[in-house]
C-alpha positions as CSV (number, residue, x, y, z in Angstrom):
1,M,0.0,0.0,0.0
2,I,1.4,3.3,-1.0
3,E,-1.5,5.6,-0.1
4,F,-4.8,5.6,1.7
5,N,-7.7,8.0,1.3
6,E,-7.7,10.1,4.4
7,G,-10.9,11.9,3.2
8,L,-12.9,8.8,4.0
9,E,-12.5,9.5,7.7
10,A,-14.8,12.4,7.4
11,E,-17.0,11.0,4.6
12,P,-17.0,7.2,4.6
13,E,-20.2,7.0,2.6
14,K,-18.2,7.9,-0.5
15,V,-17.0,4.3,-0.6
16,N,-20.5,3.4,-1.7
17,T,-21.5,6.5,-3.6
18,E,-18.3,7.3,-5.5
19,A,-16.2,4.0,-5.5
20,Y,-14.4,4.9,-8.8
21,G,-13.9,8.6,-7.8
22,A,-13.6,10.2,-4.4
23,G,-14.4,7.0,-2.6
24,W,-11.3,5.1,-3.4
25,I,-9.8,3.3,-0.3
26,V,-6.1,2.5,-1.0
27,K,-3.5,2.7,-3.7
28,V,-1.4,-0.4,-4.1
29,K,1.9,-0.8,-6.0
30,V,2.5,-4.3,-7.3
31,A,6.0,-5.6,-7.8
32,A,7.0,-5.9,-11.4
33,D,7.6,-9.7,-11.1
34,V,4.1,-10.5,-9.8
35,D,1.8,-12.4,-12.1
36,T,-1.5,-10.5,-12.2
37,S,-3.0,-12.3,-15.2
38,H,-5.5,-14.2,-12.9
39,L,-7.0,-10.9,-11.5
40,M,-10.3,-9.5,-12.9
41,N,-10.8,-6.0,-14.1
42,D,-14.0,-4.2,-13.3
43,D,-15.9,-5.4,-16.4
44,E,-14.9,-9.0,-15.8
45,Y,-15.9,-8.7,-12.1
46,N,-19.3,-7.3,-13.0
47,T,-19.9,-10.1,-15.5
48,F,-18.9,-12.6,-12.8
49,L,-21.5,-11.1,-10.4
50,E,-24.2,-11.4,-13.0
51,E,-23.6,-15.2,-13.3
């Protein structure tokens, strides 16, 4: 984790109302040698939820 959203302390509801904007929680930096091919992007995750 390289950063967390301090603004959520005052407005935690933004996690639900603005998840892709002001409601972000943490920023993570992944090491270059980590295989992330098995992770889903947001479109793949939404499709998964619909199944």
